[in-house]
N, C-alpha and C positions, 0 to 999 in steps of 0.2 A: 504494499500499500504506499501510495506516494506521500508523505508527508511535509508538506507546504504551510506556512502560517499567513496570516493576513497582513502582519506586519512585512514580509518578507514580499507578499504581492502589492504593498503600497509603495515600498522600497524599488521593484521591477519597473512600477508604472512610471514611478517618478524620473527612472533613467531613460525607459523607453521614451519618454516624453520629451525630455531636455538633451540626451543625447550625449551628456556629459556627466564623467562621474563628480566632479567637485561641485558643480551645479544642482544634481541632484540630490547631494550629500546635505549641501545646505538648505535644500526646500524640505529635507526628511528630519532637518536637524541632528544629524549624526556626523560623526568623522567619516572622510572618504575611505580609510580603510576598512572602519567598520562595515560601509555599504558595500565594498569590493567583497569583502569576504560573505557576507548574507548572500548577493549576486553568484558568487562562486559555488556557494552551498546549494542552491537551487539547482545551478546547471549540473552540478552532481546527483542532484537527487533525481532530478529528470533525465540524465544521461545523454544529455545534448547541450551544444552551445547557445544561447538564448542571443548572445551579442558579439558582433564582429569588433574587435578592439584595434583602434588606431590611435596614433601619436597624442592628436588633441580631441576626438570623438570616438563615439562607439555608434554601431549601426545593428539593429536588430537584423537576425537569422531569417532565415525563410520560415524556419520553425518559430522563430520568435515574434514574427508579425502576426502569425496565428494565434500563437497563445496570448500575444498582447491583447488581441479584441478578446478572447475568454476572460480574461485577469480583469478586465474594466466592467464587463458584464457582472462579475462578481462583486467587483467594489462598489459599483452602481446599486447592487442588489442589497448589498451590507448596509450603504447610507441610507437607502429607503427604509430598512428596519430601522435604524436610528430615529429617522422622521417621523416612522409610524408611533414610537413611543412619546414624541414631541408634537405631535398631532393631536395626542389625548389631552392637551392643554388648552385652555381657554385662548393663551396668546402665545407668540411664539419668543420662544427663551435660546440662550444658546447661541451657537453660529449661524450667522446668515451669511452667505456667498453670494455677493452681489456682482451682476457684471453691469458696466454701462459703457455704452460708447462715446468717443472723445468728443463728439461734437454737444453732448450733454454732460458729462461729468464735471468740467472745471466749474459749471456754472448754477449746477442743480446741490450737487453733491454737500457743499458745505453746511447749506439751510437743511437740506435732507438728513444728515447725519445728526444734527443737533436735535431736530424733530423727533426722529426715531428714538434716541437716546434718552430724551426728557420724557417720552412715553412709555417707554421700557427700558430701564436703566440695565436689564439682565441679558439685554441683546448684544452679541458680539458680533460687529461688523466687518466683514472682509470684503473688501473693493477690489474689484478686476477692471482696470480701462483698457478696451482694444476695440477692436473694427468687429462688425457685425458677425461676417464669417466665423472669427474664431471665437465668439460669443456664443455661436449656435453650436459648434462643434464641444466645446465646453461644458455647454448645458445638457447636450445629449449624453455626454459621457459621464455626467454625475459630478464634474468638479465645479458647478456653480447650483445656486438655487434656484437663481430668477436672474433675469435681466431685464433691463431698461432700456429700450430701442426705437426706432422708427418703425413703424407698421406699415403695413402688413410684412411678416416674414414669410408666410404661407408654408409653415412645417406643419405637416398634419400631427407629428407628435408633440406639438407644443400647444397651451392654452396662451391666448391673446387675450389681452385686457386693454383696450384704449382707455387711455388717461385724459388727454387733452391735446389740442393741437395748436401750432405756433406759425406764424407769417415767416418767409424769408423777407431779408431787407437787401436794398441795395447800397453798398458803400464802395464811393469814391471821392476823388480829391477834394478837398474842400472847394478849390476854385471852381470846381463844377458844381457847386450845389443847388445853383439858380439855374440851371439847364433841366428842361424836360427829363423826366424820367423815361429811359430809353424800353422801346416793347422788346420782347425777344428776339424780334427778327432784327434788330439793330443789334442787342447784346452779342449776338452770333458775330457781329463785324469788327467787335471792341474785343482788346486785349482782357479777356475774361482770366481770373485768376483762380484756381480750383484745388479742392485737396487732390492728394495724390490717390492712385489707385488703389481699391478696397475699401474707400470711406463710402457709405450708403447715400451722405449727404453730397458727395460727389454726382452721383448718379441721379438723385434728384434735381439737382440743378441743371444738369445735361438735358435733363427731359423736360424741363420748362423751357430752355431755350431751343429744345427740339435738334439736340447736338447729339452725334454718336460718339461713344467713349473714346474712338481713336481721333484724337484733338488736331487740328491744324497748328501750325507752328505759332501763330501769334496768341495761342492759348498758354497759360503756365501752370505748374503743380506748384502746392505748397504742402508742408508737413501738418500744419496745424493753422486753425483760424487765426490766429495770432500773427503766425506768420504772412498769412493772406492781406491782413488787415496793415500791417505795417509796410507790407510792400506797395498796397493802394495809397499809405501816407507818403511815399517816396514818388508817388506820380509814375510808376508802373503799369497801372491798369486800374481794373475794378474788379470786386466780388461780390459774392451773396454769401450772407452767415446768417442763421437762426435768429428771432428776437430775444431770444433770454441771451444771446451772448453778446449783444449791443452795450449793454451797461460796462462790463468788462475789457471787452477788445477796442473800444474806441475811445477810451477815456486819456489815452496816452498817444493817439495817432491824431495825425492833421487830416481829418476825413469828415466827409458829410453822409448821413443816411437818410434814405429815402424809402419811402413803401411803395410797392409796384401796384397801379390800379385793379380792380376786380378784373378777371378772377386772378387774386394774387397767389404766388407760389407759397405753399405751405405743407407741414409733416404733421402727421400725426404720432405723438408719442404714448408709449403704452409699455406694460410689462408683461413678460412670458415666462412660461416655465414648464416644465414635462408634464403631460397629462397624467403620468404614473405617480407624481408627487403625492405622497400624503399629507402633505403641508398647505393644499390648495386653498382651505378655509384661511390659515395664518396669513398666507401668502395676498390672499384679497384685501386682508387687513392692511398689511405694508403697502400694497397697491392704491387705496384710499389716501395713507399719507403722504405718499409721491405724488399723488393727483393735487391733495392741497397744497403741498409745498412748491409745485412748479405754476401752478394758479397765482399763486402770492408773490412771485419774481416779479423785480422791478422792470 
């Protein structure tokens, strides 16, 4: 009988995900030699290598790839058993692993964390900020409990709860403040600054301008909304940002903000979680706090 422990499974999952012994050891809060020993014991127990070792990284073997899928299923099931016990309580206590996309996190989280902890001092909030595709993967694998994203995500395995909507606004150099607001057709002719590939906000802006993702040369990419706004302030072009970002991102930039006429570009903000999560009732309570916080933003 093969005797492997849940702790070993968690060590294996971290190494499989991070591809580096040092980073995996840090994620598991153990020493690198201890992690190496546990992985070696797993391989000896299984009678086959799980990883190919290189100088600076490790890769899963073909068996390791298949094994990793099964391990993630086991760990997700174990986490849901723990959640089942937590679900018996009236409110969510303990760990909340919350994912947030980058075009929401800096503007919503400061107020949201404060509101959540005031309402529930027993909540231990772990935040993961990254783009939507990565959040969906981590949510599916059980590494997140819920995520705040732009809807829809159209994933049958997830519950989607719409919370609020917000407009996109035009940011342009202050010297252009008195010019008419350009139509989407005119925006296509301008130097439009957008977030780099992977951000859903980029796709939404492209959709409003009726542009394809393969951009012409006069459109430029940035890594954050802050970068885009500062580039606009330097006279490099124009950009679109969500309304919740205006107060933070434009306070130190020489830019003007304008609203588009109807139909204005906008997005729906919501929360998602796995349909199988036993914490659905408690996550709905969290969603109400997220909605109230978002609606109260300046």
